[in-house]
Every structure is written in structure tokens, then in C-alpha cells.
N, C-alpha and C positions, 0 to 999 in steps of 0.2 A: 490511596494513591499519594505519592510524595510530590507536593508542589513547592517545596521549600527552595529548590534550586532554580529560582527565577532570577538569580543574580546576573546570569549571562544576558538575559533579555534586558534587565534594568541597566546593565553597564553600557549598553549601546543606545538605549532610549530612555530618557527620564520620564517615569510615569509616576507623578506625584499623587499621594493620597489614594492609591489604587489598592483595594483589597483583593489580591489575586485569588486567594483560597475561596473567598465567598463567590466571586464572579465565576470561577471555573466550576465549583460545585453547583451553583444555580443553573449553569448551562450544560451540565452533564446529561447525556442521553439516558433514557430508561433502558431497561434490559432488552426490551423488544426491538429497540431501534438503535442499539449501541454498536460499538465497534465489534467485528469489522464490517457489518452492514454499511455503516456510515463512511468508512474509510476504504476498506478493501473493495467494496462493490463499485467504487469509482472506475474500476478497470473495465476496459474493453474497447475493441474496435470492430466487433463482430456484429452481425445483424440479428443474432438470436437473443437469448435472455440476458446476455452480458451487457447489452447496450445501455448506456447511461445517457439520458437526454440532457443536454447542456441547459443550465438555467439561462433563461432568455435575458434577464436584466443584470444579474450579479453573479457570474460564474466563478466565484472565489470561495474557497473553504479553508479554514484553519483548524488544525487538530493538535491536541497534546496527547501523546501516546506513551504509555508505560509498558514496555515489553514484557514485564513480569506478570502482567494482567491480560496478555493476549493468548490466543490459542497456541499452545506448544511454545509459548514465549518467543514468538517470532512473527514476522510478517511473511506469509507464504508468497510464492511466485505470482505476480500480478502485473497488469499493464492497464493503462487508461489513456484517454485522448488528451488529458490535461497535462500541463507542465507541473512538476512537483519539485518543491525545494524543502529539504529536510535540514534541520539544525539540531545537533546533539546537545541535550540539556545536561545529562548525567551519564557517566559510564562510557563504554566503548561498544560500537556496533560495526558489523561488517555489511556493507552494501554490496550486493552481487548482481551482475547482469549475466547474460549467457556467455559473455566472452571474458570478463574480468571481475575483480572485486577491489574494494578499497576499505581500509580501516579508518574509522572516524571517531574522535573523542570530543569531549566538551570544548566548545569554541570552534568546532569544525562543522562542516555541512557538505551538501552536494546538491547540484541542480540536475534533475533527471529529465531528459527529453520525453516528449509525449510518445506514447505507444511503445516505450522501451520496457521489455519484460525485466523485472527485478524482484529481489527479495531482500529482507533485512533480518539479521540474526545478532544476538548479543555475542561479544567476543568472549566474555567470561560469564558462564551461566550462574555463577554465585553473586553476581553484581547486578543491581537494578539498573536498567538502561532506559532512559526516556528521551524523547525528542519531539520537536515541533515539525509538523508537516503542513506546508502551505501549497495548495493546489489552485491553479487558475487556468482558464481557457484563453489561449492567445487571441481568440476572436474578441475577447473583452477589450483588447488594446487596439486591434487592427481592423475589426469588422470582418466581412466576408472574405474567403480565400481569394476571390477574384479582384479584390480591391488593389489599388496601386500601392497602398501602405503595406498590405500583406505580402505582395510580391517583392517589395523592396526590403522589408525588415523581418517579417515572420518567416517566410519560406526558406531563406538562406540558413536559418537556425534549425527549424523543426524538420526540414527534409535533408539536413546534413547527416549522411549515413555514418560519418565518423564520430558524431557527437551522441554518445549514449548518456554520459553524465560528466559533470565537471565538479571535482572536489574543491572546496573553498575553505580557507583558514583565516581566523581573525588576526593571526600574526603576519599575514602577507598584506601589505598596504592596499594593493588593488583589490584583493579578494575581500578584505575587511569592509570595503565600500559596499560590496554586494550584501554582506551580512547585515550591515547597518540598515540598508533599505528593506530587507526582508523582515528584520526585527521591527522596523517601523510599521510594516504591513500587519504583523502579528499584534502590535499594540493598538493600531487603529481598529482591528476587528475584535479586540477584547473590550476596549472602552466604548467604541461605537458612538463617538460624539457626532453631532450633526455634520453631514458632509463626509463621513468616513469612507464611503464608497469612492468619492472623487479623490480623496487623499490617497486611498489604496491604488487607484488607477495611475495617479501621478507617480507614485513610488515605483509601481511595476513598470511603467514606461522608462523611467530612469534606470531601473534594473536591467531592462531589455537592451538598452543602448550599451551599457557596460558589458553585458553578457556577450552581445554580438561582437564587440571588439576583441573579446578574449577567446571566443569560440572559433571564429573563422580562420584566423591565421594559425591558431594552435593545433587545429585538427585536420586541415586539408592535406597535410603531408603524410598522414597515416594511411595505411592501406587496410581495407576491410576485406576479410575473407568471404567469398561468395558462399562457400559451404557453411560458414558460421551464420550468415544471414539467413540462409535457407533453413538451417536447424532451428533458429528462433521462430521463423514463420510457421514451421511445422509443429513446434512445441505449442505455440498459441492455438493452433487448430486442435491439437490433441486435448489441451486443457478445456477449450470451449466445448468439445464433444463430451468429455467426462462430466463437466459441471451441468451439462444439459440432460445427461442420461444416467447419472450416478444411482438413481433410485431403481433403475431397471437392471436386468442381467446384462453386464458389459463384459465382452471378451476381448482379448488382445487381437483376435482376428478382425473383430468389428472396428476396433480403433485403427488398425493398420489399413483396412479397406477404406475408412473415412478419409485418410490422408494419402491414399494411393501408394502405399509402400508395403513391402514384405514385413512380416512380423519382426524379423531380426533387425532390419534397417529402421523400423519404427522405434524399437527399444534403443538402438544405438544413437539415433539422432536426438531423442528425448534425453537420454543420459548425457550426451555431449553438451546439450544446451543447459540442463537444469541439475545434473548430477544425481538424478533418481530416475527410476523406471516409471512408465505410465501406470503400471499396477500399484506401485507404492503411492503415487499421487492420488489414485482412485481411492485407496484405503484411507489415506489421510483425509481426503475431502469428505468421504462417507461418515467418518468418526466426527468430524467438525459439524456436519449437518445434524447428526444424532445428538450431539451435545447442546446445540441450539434448541432442538425440540424438547430436550429434557428440562430446559429452563422455562419452558412456555406451557402453562397449564392448559391453555386452549388447544395447543397442537399435540399435547401428550396423549398417545393412544392408551387403550385399556391394559395392554400387556407389553413386556419387553420383547416378546416374540414379534408382536405387530410392529413395534418400533424398528427392529432389526430388518423386517421386510420393507418398511418405508424407505430405508436408506440403502437398500440393495443387497442386504445379506439374506441368504435363504436358510441360514443355520444360526440360531440364537447362541449356541455355545461358542461358535467361532466369532460371532459379533462381540460377545463378552470378552473373549481373549484379546481381540484386536483393540477394543476400547480400553482395556487395562494397560496394554502396551503403550498406547499414546497418551492416556489421561492419568495413568497411575492409580486408578481405581475402577471398580465395576460400575456399569450404568446406574445400578440401584443405589450404591454409595454416593455417586455423583449427584443423583436426584435428591438424596437426603440432605447433602450439603447445601444445595440450592434452596430447599424448602426450609431448612432450619436457620439459615443465615441469609436474611434479605440483602445484606451487603456483599455476599459472595457473588462475584461477577467476573468470571475469567476472560471475558471478551470486552473488557471495559476500555474505553477511550473517552476523551472529552472533546466536543466541538466547541471551539472558542468563539 
């Protein structure tokens, strides 16, 4: 993983005598607990297996993510109850929601509202793209939702239906202040000096004040399509169903029945929201799960036929075909790569 492009962080926050490479490598996750378990599984607002319990004391996470080392070189559609701030370190990426997208390069970033479904793709597949992701629970700043602080400062932002994300650029004086504060949070959580949690909270409070002043007037004049909002809600339900049942036989009839739609409308609303069909999402998710199993000796079954059954395929030949389409090689070749090269880790990210 390339950590040399730390200049953007250093240009905003002086970090003297800090060995970034050493710190990041020391804090990297092992294969069994790495990205995207650590990052992608932050998603959810559902009561089933997608639920993530908020850390009671310090619900703040900072990640460094290299898209070239993630599944299919992208961050698949996800949502989570935390606010997320991404800052591009190298290359260009496309941040997409169900309604729009924005292209971001180095020195730019975005603030993503809680529970907004989104994905991240490289703009140029030949270029390594890396970014920092900072996630935090608003409750860390304001306490319970019923509090007066929450009602006055949190809810006007998080419940603003017109605020899906706010793009930020270091060349804009106002937006640069937001970036400075976030880079300060990243630095605090890398160095972890005594009191870094309080320093982080202080910076995030200042960040929220600035964000609130930028969000409220800028977004209230926009109109949100009820149909688009409904499509997003249905897409989340469909994803939740697929990720809870992918190991079983899943039919389009069952998915449509789960969201109380006809098959045709089920496909149309999912396609409108995410630009792919429910079946395409199901196939990608099954292959993702199979690749994780192939990396884990304890979970790996005795045969590839058994593996195909574990992730919902009832035909080993078809499983091999689909796996090759998404991963560029057969399951057996992929397994050999993992076994022969301990450093081979296509789902790698670093928690800072």
C-alpha cells in the first residue's frame, strides 16, 4: 500500500517526527478483521444482521483506504448511522448517491450524511486511488436525541432530507476550514497523545458549527423527489434482504414480495437508485463472501462445490464462471494466490 502521499495531511497539520509508514503498518488489520469488515460493515439502519452497535465511549473511526486493494477496486453501495467525511489522498474518485454523483480529486473531500446510501469508484481504473475516511456518531457531540443540544444542532443537519453530501475543496477558504479540522482529527487519531479523544471532540464540534452554517441555507431551497426517496428506502430494504439470505436460494419473486412490489417494479426502483439490478447485486455479494472464505483456512470447506453451496450457488461450474467474471481468476487460482503470498490481501485497509 502506498502511504507516501501523506503530504496533503501534513500541509494542513504539522506532525513533527511522525513515522507515518510505521504507525500505519503497526495498526493495520489482520486478514480476518480487515477491510471491508472494518469499514463497510459500519453500514446499517436495519434491525437485522446489518446493525452496528455504537461504541459507548468513543464512536470515532479513522481509516486509510486504497481502492486498488478493495473488492472489485471500489466501495460498494452502503449506508451507516454515522456521519462520514472522506478526504482524497491520491487520484480521482466518484462518490455516488442514489440521486447524484460528484468527482473528487486530491485536496477535495465530502461530508456524507448519516444513513445516506452511497458508493465510491475510481474515475480512472489505471490510477491508484486512496482516501481517508473519518466516521463518527453525532451522539458523541450532542448526547441522546431527546437532548436540547441534539434538537438545536444535530437534528437540523441529520434530518435534512436535502443534505445527502456536501463536497469540500481546499481551494475554497470556507471549505478549507472544514478540511483543516478533519485533518486535525486524523492526526489526533494517528498520534493518540494523551487527551486525543477530547481534542477530537473539540475539533468535531467546531466542524459541526461550520457545517451547520453551510448546510442549512444552501440546501433548503432544493426540492427532493418523493419517488427518489422511496427508491432509496426500497433499495436499502432489498440490500438488507439479500445480505441476510444470500447463502440460500433467493428468487426475484421473494425479493419483490419482501418489499411488497411486483417483480418489474422491484427491478426498476433498484435500478433507478443504484444503476444495477437486484440479481446483479446478489451475484456480486455472493462472490465477495466466497472470496472472504477463500482467505480463511478455518472457514474454507473441503471442496469448491461445498463452497459454492455455502454462498448460494447450486452449480459449481456456474459459480466458477461468475467468480472468474468478477475476480479475474478461478476460485482455486485465487486460493493459491492467498496461500502462496501472505501479503496478498485484496480487501485491505488500515484503521488509523
